[in-house]
C-alpha positions as CSV (number, residue, x, y, z in Angstrom):
1,M,0.0,0.0,0.0
2,A,1.4,3.3,-1.0
3,A,2.1,5.8,1.7
4,P,0.2,9.1,1.6
5,D,3.4,11.1,0.7
6,A,3.9,8.7,-2.3
7,V,0.3,9.2,-3.4
8,A,0.7,13.0,-3.1
9,R,4.1,13.0,-4.9
10,A,2.7,10.9,-7.8
11,A,-0.2,13.2,-8.2
12,A,2.1,16.3,-8.1
13,L,4.4,14.7,-10.7
14,R,1.5,13.9,-13.0
15,R,0.3,17.5,-12.8
16,E,3.7,19.0,-13.4
17,I,4.6,16.7,-16.3
18,E,1.3,17.5,-18.0
19,R,1.9,21.2,-17.4
20,H,5.2,20.9,-19.2
21,N,3.6,18.8,-22.0
22,C,1.1,21.6,-22.5
23,A,3.8,24.3,-22.6
24,Y,5.9,22.3,-25.1
25,Y,3.3,20.8,-27.4
26,V,0.3,23.2,-27.1
27,L,1.8,26.6,-26.3
28,D,5.1,26.0,-28.1
29,A,6.9,27.6,-25.1
30,P,9.0,25.0,-23.2
31,T,9.3,25.8,-19.5
32,V,12.1,23.3,-18.5
33,P,15.1,21.7,-20.3
34,D,14.6,18.2,-21.7
35,A,16.9,16.8,-19.0
36,E,14.7,18.1,-16.2
37,Y,11.5,16.8,-17.9
38,D,13.2,13.4,-18.2
39,R,14.2,13.5,-14.5
40,L,10.5,14.1,-13.5
41,F,9.3,11.4,-15.8
42,R,11.8,8.8,-14.4
43,E,10.8,9.7,-10.9
44,L,7.1,9.1,-11.7
45,Q,8.0,5.8,-13.4
46,A,9.9,4.7,-10.3
47,L,7.0,5.5,-8.0
48,E,4.5,3.6,-10.2
49,A,6.8,0.6,-10.5
50,E,7.1,0.5,-6.7
51,F,3.4,1.1,-6.1
52,P,1.4,-0.2,-9.1
53,E,-1.9,1.1,-7.5
54,L,-0.7,4.6,-8.2
55,V,-1.0,4.1,-12.0
56,T,-4.0,6.1,-13.4
57,P,-5.4,6.2,-16.9
58,D,-4.3,9.8,-17.3
59,S,-0.7,9.2,-16.1
60,P,1.9,10.4,-18.6
61,T,3.7,7.1,-18.3
62,Q,0.7,5.4,-20.0
63,R,1.6,7.2,-23.3
64,V,4.1,4.4,-24.2
65,G,1.3,2.1,-25.4
66,G,-0.3,-1.1,-24.2
67,R,-0.4,-4.6,-25.6
68,P,-0.8,-5.2,-29.4
69,L,-4.4,-5.5,-30.6
70,D,-5.8,-8.2,-32.9
71,A,-8.2,-5.6,-34.4
72,F,-9.7,-2.2,-33.7
73,P,-13.1,-2.4,-31.9
74,K,-15.9,-0.5,-33.5
75,V,-17.2,2.7,-31.9
76,H,-20.6,4.4,-32.5
77,H,-20.3,8.2,-32.5
78,A,-22.8,9.8,-30.2
79,V,-22.8,12.8,-32.5
80,P,-22.0,11.8,-36.2
81,M,-18.6,12.9,-37.5
82,L,-19.9,14.3,-40.8
83,S,-17.6,15.6,-43.5
84,I,-18.0,19.1,-44.9
85,R,-18.6,20.2,-48.4
86,T,-15.6,20.8,-50.6
87,E,-15.3,23.9,-52.8
88,T,-13.1,22.9,-55.7
89,D,-13.0,26.3,-57.3
90,T,-9.7,27.5,-55.9
91,T,-10.2,31.1,-56.9
92,A,-11.8,33.9,-54.9
93,A,-15.1,32.9,-56.5
94,G,-15.2,29.8,-54.2
95,A,-15.4,32.0,-51.0
96,R,-17.9,34.4,-52.5
97,A,-20.2,31.5,-53.6
98,F,-20.2,30.1,-50.0
99,D,-21.2,33.5,-48.6
100,V,-24.0,33.9,-51.2
101,R,-25.4,30.5,-50.2
102,V,-25.2,31.2,-46.4
103,R,-26.9,34.6,-46.7
104,K,-29.7,33.1,-48.9
105,E,-30.3,30.2,-46.3
106,L,-30.4,32.8,-43.5
107,G,-32.8,35.0,-45.4
108,L,-30.5,38.0,-45.3
109,A,-31.1,40.9,-47.6
110,E,-28.3,42.8,-49.4
111,S,-28.7,45.7,-46.8
112,D,-28.2,43.3,-43.9
113,P,-24.8,43.3,-42.1
114,P,-22.1,40.8,-43.3
115,V,-22.1,37.3,-41.8
116,E,-19.4,36.6,-39.3
117,Y,-17.3,33.6,-40.1
118,H,-14.4,31.7,-38.5
119,A,-11.7,30.8,-41.0
120,E,-9.1,28.2,-40.2
121,L,-6.8,25.7,-41.9
122,K,-7.8,22.3,-43.4
123,F,-5.1,20.0,-42.0
124,D,-3.8,17.0,-44.0
125,G,-3.9,14.2,-41.4
126,L,-6.4,11.9,-39.8
127,A,-9.6,13.0,-38.1
128,I,-10.0,11.9,-34.5
129,N,-12.7,12.1,-31.9
130,L,-11.4,12.4,-28.3
131,R,-13.9,11.6,-25.5
132,Y,-13.3,13.2,-22.1
133,E,-15.4,12.2,-19.1
134,H,-15.1,14.5,-16.1
135,G,-11.9,15.8,-17.7
136,V,-10.1,12.5,-18.3
137,L,-9.5,11.0,-21.7
138,V,-11.4,7.7,-21.8
139,A,-11.7,7.0,-25.5
140,A,-10.5,8.0,-29.0
141,A,-11.9,7.0,-32.3
142,T,-11.4,7.6,-36.0
143,R,-14.1,9.1,-38.2
144,G,-14.8,5.9,-40.0
145,D,-18.0,6.3,-42.0
146,G,-19.2,9.2,-39.9
147,E,-21.5,7.0,-37.8
148,T,-19.1,4.3,-36.7
149,G,-15.3,4.6,-36.3
150,E,-12.5,2.5,-34.9
151,A,-11.3,2.7,-31.3
152,V,-7.7,3.8,-31.3
153,T,-7.4,5.0,-27.7
154,Q,-4.1,3.2,-26.9
155,N,-2.4,4.8,-29.9
156,V,-3.8,8.3,-29.3
157,R,-2.5,8.1,-25.8
158,T,1.0,8.1,-27.3
159,V,0.5,11.5,-28.8
160,H,2.1,13.9,-26.4
161,A,0.2,16.9,-27.7
162,I,-3.1,15.4,-26.6
163,P,-3.8,16.0,-22.9
164,L,-4.8,12.9,-20.9
165,R,-6.6,15.2,-18.5
166,L,-8.1,18.6,-19.2
167,A,-6.7,21.6,-17.4
168,S,-9.9,22.4,-15.4
169,D,-11.1,21.9,-11.9
170,R,-14.7,21.8,-13.1
171,P,-14.6,20.1,-16.6
172,P,-17.8,19.1,-18.4
173,A,-19.2,15.7,-17.6
174,V,-18.7,14.8,-21.2
175,L,-16.7,16.7,-23.7
176,E,-15.9,15.2,-27.1
177,V,-13.1,17.1,-28.9
178,R,-12.7,16.7,-32.6
179,G,-9.5,17.4,-34.5
180,E,-6.7,16.2,-36.7
181,V,-3.7,14.0,-35.8
182,Y,-0.9,15.2,-38.2
183,M,2.8,15.0,-38.6
184,R,5.0,18.1,-38.8
185,R,7.2,18.2,-41.9
186,D,10.4,18.5,-39.8
187,D,9.4,15.5,-37.6
188,F,8.6,13.6,-40.8
189,E,12.0,14.3,-42.3
190,R,13.9,13.5,-39.0
191,Y,11.9,10.2,-38.6
192,N,12.7,9.1,-42.2
193,A,16.4,10.0,-41.8
194,R,16.6,7.8,-38.7
195,Q,14.8,5.0,-40.5
196,R,17.2,5.2,-43.5
197,E,20.2,5.1,-41.1
198,V,19.1,1.8,-39.7
199,G,17.9,0.4,-43.0
200,Q,14.2,0.4,-42.0
201,P,11.2,1.4,-44.2
202,T,10.4,5.1,-44.4
203,L,7.0,6.9,-44.5
204,V,5.6,8.0,-47.8
205,N,4.4,11.5,-46.7
206,P,3.3,13.2,-43.5
207,R,-0.4,12.5,-44.1
208,N,0.1,8.8,-44.6
209,G,2.6,8.8,-41.7
210,A,-0.1,10.2,-39.3
211,A,-2.9,7.9,-40.5
212,G,-0.7,4.8,-40.6
213,S,0.6,5.5,-37.1
214,I,-2.8,5.9,-35.5
215,R,-4.0,2.7,-37.2
216,Q,-1.0,0.6,-36.0
217,L,-2.2,-2.5,-34.1
218,D,0.9,-2.3,-31.9
219,P,0.8,0.9,-29.8
220,A,4.5,0.6,-29.2
221,V,5.1,1.3,-32.9
222,A,2.7,4.3,-32.8
223,A,4.6,5.6,-29.8
224,Q,7.8,5.9,-31.9
225,R,6.1,8.1,-34.5
226,P,6.3,11.9,-34.0
227,L,2.6,12.9,-34.1
228,S,0.9,16.2,-33.3
229,F,-2.7,17.2,-32.9
230,F,-5.0,20.3,-33.5
231,A,-8.6,20.6,-32.3
232,Y,-11.2,22.1,-34.7
233,G,-14.6,21.3,-33.2
234,L,-16.8,19.4,-30.8
235,G,-18.9,16.2,-30.7
236,E,-21.1,15.3,-27.7
237,V,-21.1,17.8,-24.8
238,V,-22.8,17.3,-21.5
239,G,-22.7,19.6,-18.5
240,W,-20.5,22.4,-19.8
241,D,-21.5,25.5,-17.8
242,D,-21.2,28.8,-19.6
243,A,-20.5,27.1,-22.9
244,P,-19.3,29.5,-25.6
245,V,-21.8,30.9,-28.2
246,T,-19.4,31.1,-31.1
247,H,-17.1,28.7,-32.8
248,G,-14.1,30.9,-32.4
249,A,-14.8,31.3,-28.6
250,T,-15.2,27.5,-28.4
251,L,-11.6,27.0,-29.8
252,D,-10.3,29.6,-27.4
253,A,-11.9,27.7,-24.5
254,L,-10.4,24.4,-25.7
255,L,-7.0,26.1,-25.7
256,R,-7.5,27.1,-22.1
257,L,-8.3,23.5,-21.3
258,G,-4.9,22.5,-22.6
259,V,-6.1,21.2,-25.9
260,P,-3.9,22.3,-28.9
261,V,-5.6,24.7,-31.3
262,C,-3.9,26.1,-34.4
263,A,-3.0,29.8,-34.2
264,E,-3.6,30.3,-37.9
265,R,-7.3,31.2,-37.6
266,R,-9.3,34.4,-38.0
267,V,-12.8,35.8,-37.5
268,C,-13.9,37.3,-40.9
269,R,-16.8,39.5,-41.7
270,G,-18.2,38.9,-45.1
271,A,-16.9,37.3,-48.3
272,E,-14.0,39.6,-49.0
273,E,-12.4,38.9,-45.7
274,L,-12.7,35.2,-46.5
275,V,-11.0,35.8,-49.8
276,A,-8.2,37.7,-48.1
277,F,-7.7,34.8,-45.6
278,H,-7.6,32.3,-48.4
279,H,-5.0,34.4,-50.3
280,D,-2.9,35.1,-47.3
281,I,-2.6,31.4,-46.4
282,A,-1.9,30.5,-50.0
283,L,1.1,32.8,-50.0
284,R,2.4,31.2,-46.7
285,R,1.3,27.6,-47.4
286,D,4.7,26.2,-48.1
287,S,6.4,27.9,-45.1
288,L,3.9,26.4,-42.7
289,P,5.5,23.6,-40.5
290,F,2.7,21.1,-41.6
291,D,0.8,20.2,-44.7
292,I,-2.7,21.6,-45.5
293,D,-4.8,21.2,-48.6
294,G,-7.1,24.1,-48.1
295,V,-8.8,26.4,-45.6
296,V,-12.2,26.0,-43.9
297,Y,-14.9,28.6,-43.4
298,K,-17.5,28.2,-40.7
299,V,-20.4,30.4,-39.7
300,N,-19.1,31.7,-36.3
301,R,-22.4,32.1,-34.4
302,L,-23.5,28.7,-33.1
303,D,-27.2,29.7,-33.2
304,Q,-26.9,30.5,-36.9
305,Q,-25.2,27.1,-37.4
306,R,-28.2,25.4,-35.8
307,A,-30.5,27.5,-38.0
308,L,-28.7,26.5,-41.2
309,G,-28.6,22.8,-40.3
310,F,-27.5,20.0,-42.6
311,V,-28.1,18.8,-46.1
312,T,-27.2,15.3,-47.3
313,R,-25.0,14.7,-44.3
314,E,-23.1,17.9,-44.8
315,P,-23.4,21.1,-42.7
316,R,-24.7,24.1,-44.6
317,W,-22.7,26.4,-42.3
318,A,-19.2,25.2,-43.3
319,V,-17.2,24.6,-46.4
320,A,-13.6,23.5,-47.2
321,H,-12.0,25.9,-49.8
322,K,-9.3,23.8,-51.4
323,Y,-5.9,24.7,-52.9
324,P,-4.4,23.0,-56.0
325,A,-3.4,19.4,-55.1
326,Q,0.2,18.9,-54.2
327,E,0.2,15.2,-55.0
328,E,-1.1,13.4,-58.1
329,L,-0.6,10.1,-59.9
330,T,1.2,9.8,-63.2
331,V,3.4,7.4,-65.2
332,V,7.2,7.4,-65.5
333,E,7.9,7.4,-69.2
334,A,11.8,7.5,-68.9
335,I,14.6,8.0,-66.5
336,E,17.4,10.3,-67.5
337,V,20.1,12.3,-65.7
338,Q,21.1,15.9,-65.3
339,V,24.7,16.9,-64.6
340,G,25.1,19.6,-62.0
341,R,27.7,22.3,-61.4
342,T,29.8,19.9,-59.2
343,G,29.6,17.0,-61.6
344,V,26.9,15.1,-59.8
345,L,24.6,13.1,-62.0
346,T,21.0,13.5,-60.7
347,P,18.4,11.0,-62.0
348,V,15.3,12.6,-63.3
349,A,12.0,10.9,-64.0
350,R,10.3,12.1,-67.3
351,L,6.6,11.9,-66.6
352,A,3.4,11.8,-68.4
353,P,2.2,15.4,-68.0
354,V,0.1,15.9,-64.8
355,F,-1.3,19.0,-63.1
356,V,0.0,19.2,-59.6
357,G,0.7,22.1,-57.2
358,G,-0.8,24.6,-59.6
359,V,1.4,23.8,-62.6
360,T,1.8,21.0,-65.2
361,V,4.7,18.8,-64.2
362,T,6.6,16.6,-66.7
363,N,9.8,16.0,-64.7
364,A,10.5,15.0,-61.1
365,T,13.8,14.5,-59.3
366,L,14.8,11.0,-58.1
367,H,17.7,12.4,-56.0
368,N,20.2,9.6,-56.3
369,Q,20.7,5.8,-56.9
370,D,20.0,5.0,-53.2
371,E,16.6,6.7,-53.5
372,I,15.8,5.0,-56.7
373,D,16.6,1.6,-55.1
374,R,14.7,2.4,-51.9
375,K,11.5,3.5,-53.8
376,D,12.1,0.9,-56.5
377,V,11.2,3.3,-59.3
378,R,11.1,1.8,-62.8
379,V,10.2,3.1,-66.3
380,G,6.5,2.4,-66.8
381,D,5.6,2.6,-63.1
382,T,2.6,4.6,-61.9
383,V,3.9,6.9,-59.2
384,I,2.8,9.6,-56.7
385,V,4.4,12.9,-57.6
386,R,4.6,15.8,-55.1
387,R,5.1,19.5,-55.7
388,A,4.8,22.1,-53.0
389,G,5.3,25.7,-54.0
390,D,8.6,26.3,-55.7
391,V,10.1,23.0,-54.5
392,I,11.3,20.8,-57.3
393,P,8.8,18.1,-58.0
394,E,9.7,14.7,-56.6
395,V,8.6,11.1,-56.9
396,V,7.2,10.2,-53.5
397,A,6.3,6.5,-54.0
398,V,5.5,3.8,-56.5
399,V,2.0,2.4,-56.8
400,A,3.2,-1.2,-56.9
401,E,-0.1,-2.8,-57.9
402,R,-0.2,-0.8,-61.1
403,R,3.3,-2.0,-62.3
404,P,3.3,-3.4,-65.8
405,V,3.6,-7.1,-66.3
406,P,6.2,-8.3,-67.0
407,A,8.0,-5.9,-64.5
408,P,10.4,-3.4,-66.2
409,P,14.1,-3.8,-65.3
410,R,15.6,-1.9,-62.4
411,F,17.4,1.3,-63.3
412,D,21.1,1.7,-62.5
413,I,22.8,5.0,-63.2
414,L,26.3,3.5,-63.7
415,Q,25.0,0.9,-66.2
416,S,22.8,3.4,-68.1
417,Y,25.4,6.2,-68.1
418,P,28.9,4.7,-67.9
419,V,30.1,8.1,-69.3
420,C,28.9,11.6,-68.7
421,P,26.2,12.7,-71.2
422,E,27.6,16.2,-71.3
423,C,31.3,15.5,-72.0
424,G,31.9,11.8,-72.4
425,S,34.2,11.5,-69.3
426,H,34.0,8.4,-67.2
427,V,31.3,8.3,-64.4
428,V,32.2,7.0,-60.9
429,R,30.6,6.5,-57.5
430,L,33.1,6.9,-54.8
431,E,33.0,4.7,-51.7
432,G,30.8,6.1,-49.0
433,E,29.0,8.6,-51.3
434,A,25.4,8.4,-52.5
435,A,26.2,10.6,-55.6
436,V,27.4,9.4,-59.0
437,R,29.9,11.9,-60.5
438,C,31.5,12.9,-63.8
439,T,35.3,12.7,-63.5
440,G,35.9,15.4,-66.2
441,G,36.0,18.3,-63.8
442,L,38.2,20.6,-65.9
443,Y,36.5,19.7,-69.2
444,C,32.8,19.0,-68.6
445,P,30.5,21.8,-69.9
446,A,28.1,21.4,-67.0
447,Q,30.9,22.0,-64.5
448,R,32.6,24.9,-66.3
449,K,31.4,27.8,-64.2
450,Q,32.1,26.0,-60.9
451,A,35.5,24.8,-62.1
452,L,36.5,28.3,-63.3
453,L,35.4,30.0,-60.1
454,H,37.3,27.5,-58.0
455,F,40.4,27.7,-60.2
456,A,40.5,31.5,-60.0
457,S,39.8,31.7,-56.2
458,R,42.2,33.5,-53.9
459,R,43.6,30.3,-52.3
460,A,44.0,28.6,-55.7
461,M,45.4,30.6,-58.7
462,D,44.3,33.9,-57.1
463,I,43.1,35.6,-60.3
464,E,41.6,38.8,-58.8
465,G,38.6,40.1,-60.8
466,L,37.5,36.8,-62.3
467,G,34.2,36.5,-60.4
468,D,30.7,35.1,-60.8
469,K,29.3,37.6,-63.3
470,L,32.3,37.6,-65.5
471,V,32.6,33.8,-65.5
472,D,28.9,33.6,-66.5
473,Q,29.6,35.8,-69.5
474,L,32.7,34.0,-70.6
475,V,31.0,30.6,-70.4
476,D,27.7,31.7,-71.8
477,R,29.4,33.3,-74.8
478,E,31.6,30.2,-75.2
479,L,34.8,32.3,-74.9
480,V,36.1,29.9,-72.2
481,H,35.6,26.1,-72.2
482,T,38.4,25.1,-69.7
483,P,40.7,26.9,-67.3
484,A,43.4,26.9,-69.9
485,D,41.3,29.2,-72.1
486,V,41.6,31.9,-69.5
487,Y,45.2,32.4,-70.5
488,R,44.2,33.0,-74.2
489,L,41.9,36.0,-73.3
490,D,43.0,39.3,-74.7
491,L,42.3,42.9,-73.8
492,A,39.9,43.6,-76.6
493,T,37.7,40.5,-75.8
494,L,37.5,41.4,-72.1
495,A,36.8,45.1,-72.7
496,G,33.9,44.1,-74.9
497,L,32.1,42.3,-72.1
498,E,29.3,43.9,-70.0
499,R,30.5,46.0,-67.1
500,M,34.1,45.8,-68.3
501,A,36.0,48.8,-69.5
502,E,39.5,48.9,-70.9
503,K,41.0,49.8,-67.5
504,S,39.3,46.9,-65.6
505,A,40.1,44.5,-68.5
506,A,43.8,45.5,-68.3
507,R,43.8,44.8,-64.5
508,L,42.3,41.4,-65.1
509,I,44.9,40.6,-67.9
510,A,47.6,41.6,-65.4
511,A,46.1,39.3,-62.7
512,I,45.9,36.4,-65.2
513,E,49.5,36.9,-66.2
514,A,50.7,37.1,-62.6
515,S,48.9,33.8,-61.8
516,K,51.1,31.9,-64.2
517,S,53.8,31.9,-61.5
518,T,52.4,29.9,-58.7
519,T,53.2,27.0,-56.4
520,L,52.6,23.3,-56.9
521,A,50.3,23.2,-53.9
522,R,48.1,26.0,-55.2
523,F,47.9,24.4,-58.7
524,I,46.9,21.1,-57.2
525,F,44.2,22.8,-55.2
526,A,43.0,24.8,-58.2
527,L,42.3,21.6,-60.2
528,G,39.3,21.0,-58.0
529,I,39.9,17.3,-57.3
530,R,37.1,15.9,-55.2
531,N,38.0,15.7,-51.5
532,V,41.4,17.4,-52.0
533,G,41.3,20.6,-50.0
534,E,43.9,23.2,-49.5
535,T,45.8,21.3,-46.7
536,T,45.8,18.0,-48.6
537,A,47.1,19.8,-51.7
538,K,50.0,21.1,-49.6
539,D,50.7,17.6,-48.3
540,L,50.7,16.2,-51.8
541,A,53.0,18.9,-53.1
542,R,55.4,18.4,-50.3
543,H,55.4,14.7,-50.6
544,F,55.8,14.3,-54.4
545,G,57.6,17.6,-55.2
546,A,56.5,17.5,-58.9
547,L,53.2,17.2,-60.7
548,D,54.2,14.4,-62.9
549,A,55.1,12.3,-59.8
550,L,51.7,12.9,-58.4
551,I,50.0,12.1,-61.8
552,G,51.9,8.8,-61.9
553,A,51.4,7.9,-58.3
554,T,49.9,4.5,-57.4
555,P,47.2,4.0,-54.8
556,Q,49.9,2.6,-52.5
557,T,52.2,5.7,-52.8
558,L,49.2,8.0,-52.4
559,T,48.1,6.5,-49.1
560,A,51.7,7.0,-47.8
561,V,50.9,10.8,-47.8
562,R,49.8,12.3,-44.4
563,D,46.0,12.3,-44.0
564,V,45.4,10.7,-47.4
565,G,43.1,7.8,-47.0
566,P,41.2,5.5,-49.4
567,V,38.5,8.0,-50.4
568,V,41.0,10.8,-51.3
569,T,43.2,8.2,-53.0
570,E,40.3,7.0,-55.2
571,A,39.3,10.6,-56.1
572,I,42.9,11.5,-57.2
573,T,43.3,8.3,-59.1
574,Q,40.0,8.8,-61.0
575,F,40.8,12.4,-61.7
576,F,44.1,11.8,-63.4
577,A,42.9,8.7,-65.1
578,E,40.5,10.8,-67.1
579,P,42.3,11.9,-70.4
580,H,40.2,15.1,-70.7
581,N,41.7,16.3,-67.4
582,L,45.2,15.5,-68.5
583,D,44.6,17.4,-71.7
584,V,43.6,20.5,-69.8
585,V,46.6,20.2,-67.4
586,A,48.9,20.0,-70.5
587,A,47.2,23.1,-72.0
588,L,47.8,25.0,-68.8
589,R,51.5,24.2,-68.9
590,R,51.7,25.2,-72.5
591,A,50.0,28.5,-71.6
592,G,52.9,29.2,-69.3
593,V,51.5,28.2,-65.9
594,H,54.6,27.1,-63.9
595,W,55.8,26.5,-60.3
596,P,59.1,25.4,-58.7
597,E,59.5,21.6,-58.6
598,Q,61.8,19.5,-56.5
599,T,62.4,16.0,-55.4
600,G,59.7,14.8,-53.0
601,T,60.5,15.8,-49.4
602,Q,58.5,12.9,-47.9
603,E,57.4,13.4,-44.3
604,S,60.8,13.5,-42.6
605,A,62.2,16.5,-44.5
606,G,62.0,20.2,-43.3
607,I,63.2,21.8,-40.2
608,L,59.6,21.8,-38.8
609,A,58.7,18.3,-40.0
610,G,56.4,16.6,-37.4
611,R,56.0,19.9,-35.5
612,T,52.7,21.6,-34.8
613,L,52.5,25.4,-34.6
614,V,49.6,27.8,-33.7
615,L,49.4,31.4,-34.9
616,T,47.7,34.0,-32.7
617,G,47.5,37.8,-32.8
618,T,48.8,40.2,-35.5
619,L,52.4,39.8,-36.7
620,P,54.4,42.9,-37.5
621,T,55.2,42.2,-41.2
622,L,53.8,38.8,-42.1
623,T,50.2,38.1,-42.9
624,R,48.6,35.1,-41.3
625,E,48.5,33.4,-44.7
626,A,52.2,34.1,-45.5
627,A,53.3,32.8,-42.1
628,K,51.3,29.7,-42.6
629,E,52.8,29.0,-46.0
630,M,56.3,29.4,-44.7
631,I,55.7,27.0,-41.8
632,E,54.1,24.4,-44.1
633,A,57.0,24.8,-46.6
634,A,59.3,23.9,-43.8
635,G,57.3,20.7,-43.1
636,G,55.3,22.1,-40.2
637,K,51.6,21.9,-39.5
638,V,49.5,24.9,-38.5
639,A,46.7,24.1,-36.1
640,G,43.8,26.2,-35.0
641,S,43.9,25.5,-31.2
642,V,46.6,25.0,-28.5
643,S,47.0,21.6,-26.8
644,K,49.7,19.6,-25.2
645,K,50.7,18.4,-28.6
646,T,51.5,22.0,-29.8
647,D,55.3,22.6,-30.2
648,Y,55.2,26.4,-30.7
649,V,52.8,29.2,-30.5
650,I,53.7,32.2,-32.7
651,A,52.2,35.3,-31.0
652,G,51.7,38.8,-32.3
653,S,50.1,41.8,-30.9
654,E,46.7,41.5,-29.3
655,A,47.2,37.7,-28.8
656,G,44.4,36.4,-26.7
657,S,43.3,33.1,-25.2
658,K,45.6,31.0,-27.3
659,L,48.6,32.7,-25.8
660,A,47.2,32.3,-22.3
661,K,46.6,28.6,-23.0
662,A,50.2,28.2,-24.2
663,Q,51.6,29.7,-21.1
664,E,49.3,27.5,-18.9
665,L,50.5,24.4,-20.7
666,G,54.2,25.4,-20.9
667,V,54.2,25.5,-24.7
668,A,57.1,27.5,-26.2
669,V,56.1,31.0,-27.4
670,L,57.8,32.8,-30.2
671,D,57.3,36.2,-31.8
672,E,57.7,36.9,-35.6
673,A,61.5,37.3,-35.2
674,G,61.8,34.0,-33.4
675,L,59.8,32.3,-36.2
676,L,62.1,33.8,-38.8
677,V,65.2,32.6,-36.9
678,L,63.6,29.1,-36.7
679,L,62.9,29.1,-40.4
680,A,66.3,30.4,-41.3
681,R,67.8,27.1,-40.1
682,Q,65.9,25.5,-43.0
683,G,67.7,27.7,-45.5
684,G,71.0,27.0,-43.8
């Protein structure tokens, strides 16, 4: 038998946890960190485990789900859950037509005041009826056919947004709350990402995810799904003192009881305010955190609702004003690829034209080979296509039962496109990557702009003045095809481009000429080899000493370079195995691009070989970049933070926490003069 203090503590914990649930899920204003919430929850679990008689139906611990069901029991709705009429005219005329009908049914003349409506969102989820008796959730059921639904109480208890007890000391004897269980887009994406990580099936879309979760026979599965809830109306009500007299006030009252109600709602007077609401939500539809397929208009005064009544099982006082559908069915007529700026081959489904999301769609992205395999998309399949706003249309899922017989073959990018459709270079898929890539980085037309911008960047060939807009003109006018063509540009050609005068053209010609004299490390970095960053380029230059040695390197010799592993090795090997890239390198050399070459230093050479240095503060004469290059040329490594493994800290003026950390750890500290003395030994 539980002691009185345990009974009181359990009751207090239940109240506090539900208060935090309301703040987090209903008000979107968390009051405690997750760790504190978890501590309270574990304390309640421990109490209930020690004293099972303390477990109540409204305890937060009961959200985890009960035993699996063999089937859902049927539930008769005390008040039918009727559907509302759908207005398919997605223009302003749809709202105006509804207002005309309402005014006619109410017998209003043109001179009478406008009707007051409540406008809200039409959520894309699963309709649910929640039955509270004396404030405690006792049952939950789906809409079903409107008269009879399925009891899904155990699964609904797992939805944290739904209160297990209403926040009232004097709740109605019976209060049936009607609303929509839905799944937020960010929750949907996170759930699918986790599923993909562990190789488990993903959800098709948020709506199916919500409906499928509530109709899981095993509540433990439903408990793992990130579901939310919004109330939009009432069913049976018994004993509600001072019940509201308008629909909007009813939703306000539900919110005070701790039931989630969407904030995107508005009281509107007359048709034009309904039109404005419909238009406003349409503009913001794609930025909402959840899916909707329209808005709903309801006569706000409940006495007018009763006067209007129903027709053919639909209320005369409400209508759903739809937006263009964001998902439709169509057929995949072909699968092709598009080559992006970075060389990625993105598979694209060519579709039988279908009107979706307000436009006619003929293409949809398939993302990558992994997504094609996961969804098992094949030419000839009937598929669900989704388009939301300006988002690129995508194939959501295949309708397997409509697949042609015999089944079409599976699509494989590497088999269908062994070479790049843009340039004919070989196509590869590096280990650990989802993307399939063209290896002709210096030659491929699809990659020209990206390759040129990287080649000319400050840390690569440092061609000042060769920026985005100029590169766009050079490529679009077919004046430059590869980086080697940059060195063939003349003053007259550049001066004739938009926003280029003779003076600026002359400065660019001078910058191009100056870039011919570079370092091997900069040149390697400028080539844009996948996974070869600035630091790796310096390691490669120091190790091999000459470009031809790097080009002829074997995988075994490449992996001997510091920090070069299998992925980088494969990228380098594939890049130099492509004849197109070698042709461009040769053209660059013929154009006069040169650098000092030497015998490979390997890792042991250099006065600072194996040493780690940290730069901090402002040096008197050296820039941070110049000091870094001198240190790396001497075999040293420049790190961003000080640790016990740091050999030297080079401190200038206004040195801060790094200097203090060095002094604390006893790391040697040098100024610029000390660094130059240290480097002079390299020359000696």
